[in-house]
C-alpha positions in Angstrom: 172.5 50.3 68.5 171.6 53.9 67.6 173.2 56.7 69.6 171.4 60.0 69.0 173.3 63.1 68.4 173.0 66.1 70.7 170.5 68.8 69.7 170.5 72.5 70.5 167.2 71.9 72.3 167.8 70.0 75.5 164.3 68.6 75.6 164.8 67.0 72.2 168.1 65.5 73.2 166.7 64.1 76.4 163.7 62.6 74.5 165.9 61.0 71.9 168.2 59.6 74.6 165.2 58.2 76.6 163.7 56.6 73.5 166.9 55.1 72.0 169.1 54.4 75.0 166.7 53.0 77.5 167.9 49.4 76.9 171.4 50.3 75.8 174.7 49.4 77.4 175.1 51.6 80.5 178.5 52.8 79.4 176.9 54.4 76.3 173.8 55.7 78.1 175.9 57.2 81.0 178.4 58.7 78.6 175.6 60.6 76.7 174.0 61.6 80.0 177.3 63.4 81.0 177.0 65.6 77.9 173.3 66.2 78.4 174.1 67.3 82.0 176.7 69.7 80.7 174.4 71.5 78.2 173.1 74.1 80.7 176.6 75.3 81.4 178.1 74.8 78.0 179.4 77.7 75.9 179.0 77.8 72.2 181.1 79.4 69.5 179.7 82.9 69.0 177.9 83.8 65.8 180.2 86.3 64.1 181.3 87.0 60.5 184.9 86.4 61.7 184.2 83.1 63.4 186.9 81.2 61.7 189.5 83.9 62.5 188.3 84.0 66.1 188.6 80.3 66.4 192.1 80.3 64.9 193.2 83.1 67.2 191.9 81.2 70.2 194.2 78.3 69.2 197.1 80.6 68.4 196.8 82.4 71.8 196.7 79.1 73.6 199.7 77.8 71.8 201.6 81.1 72.2 201.0 81.0 76.0 201.5 77.3 76.6 204.6 76.8 74.3 206.3 80.1 75.1 210.0 79.7 75.5 211.3 80.0 79.1 212.4 83.6 79.8 210.3 85.1 77.0 207.9 87.9 77.8 204.9 86.0 76.5 202.3 85.6 79.1 198.8 84.1 78.8 197.3 87.7 79.0 199.6 89.0 76.4 198.8 86.1 74.0 195.1 86.8 74.5 195.6 90.5 74.0 197.5 90.0 70.7 194.8 87.7 69.4 192.0 90.0 70.5 193.7 92.9 68.6 193.9 90.8 65.4 190.2 89.8 65.6 189.0 93.3 66.5 191.0 94.8 63.6 189.2 92.5 61.2 185.8 93.3 62.7 186.5 97.0 62.5 187.5 96.6 58.9 184.4 94.7 58.0 181.9 97.0 59.7 183.6 100.2 58.4 182.8 99.3 54.8 179.7 100.9 53.3 177.1 98.5 51.8 178.1 97.5 48.3 181.2 99.7 48.2 184.2 98.3 46.4 182.5 95.1 45.2 182.0 94.3 41.5 178.3 93.7 41.8 177.6 95.7 44.9 173.9 95.9 45.9 172.9 93.6 43.0 175.1 90.8 44.4 173.6 91.2 47.8 170.1 91.1 46.3 170.9 87.9 44.5 172.1 86.3 47.7 169.1 87.4 49.7 166.7 86.1 46.9 168.5 82.8 47.0 167.8 82.5 50.8 164.5 84.3 51.4 164.0 82.6 54.8 166.7 84.8 56.4 169.3 82.1 56.2 172.6 83.5 57.4 174.7 81.6 54.9 174.4 84.5 52.5 176.4 86.5 55.0 179.2 83.9 54.9 179.3 84.1 51.1 179.3 87.9 51.2 182.2 87.7 53.6 184.1 85.4 51.3 183.3 87.8 48.4 184.7 90.7 50.3 188.0 88.9 50.6 187.8 87.6 54.2 190.6 87.9 56.6 193.1 86.1 54.3 192.7 88.6 51.5 191.5 92.0 52.7 192.5 93.9 49.5 189.6 92.8 47.4 187.0 90.3 46.6 187.4 89.3 42.9 188.5 85.8 43.8 185.5 85.5 46.1 183.1 86.5 43.4 184.7 84.1 41.0 184.5 81.3 43.6 180.9 82.0 44.4 179.7 82.7 40.8 178.7 79.1 39.9 176.6 79.0 43.1 175.0 82.3 42.3 174.2 81.3 38.8 172.9 78.0 39.9 170.6 79.5 42.5 169.1 81.8 39.8 168.7 79.1 37.2 167.5 76.2 39.5 163.9 77.5 40.0 163.5 78.0 36.3 164.8 74.5 35.6 162.2 73.1 38.1 159.3 74.8 36.3 160.3 74.7 32.7 162.3 71.5 32.2 160.4 68.2 32.1 
């Protein structure tokens, strides 16, 4: 039996469920229907360059609030406020930098990444974020450039390989 995955488009999800689960065991069909019914009220993880930090801070705030020692001054609101401050500080740091400033390849590196993803794919933003050092290493991005360099070189040489190597 094939159980289709949920899709961001509810109509597609419903069509797949109708096609593949019409003769399925009711426990599977009904379970998927619960999730389909939740889609209109479901929240999604926001698209942000600090998404992983935000996610980690959600978990950290939850744990700080739930597992606070009795008698401590940690409240759920305080845990949320502390995590909000950490995420906001990182957002402020990222958006206060001038384009290309402080990076070994600056504008050239951004051009390479955009050329590699001409369709407006947002993955180049994630690579740029890693190159800038990310939240774990705000001092510089040399390690990020070294990490991404094989990918950048590969994205430049692959089209040439496709046309000239046979």
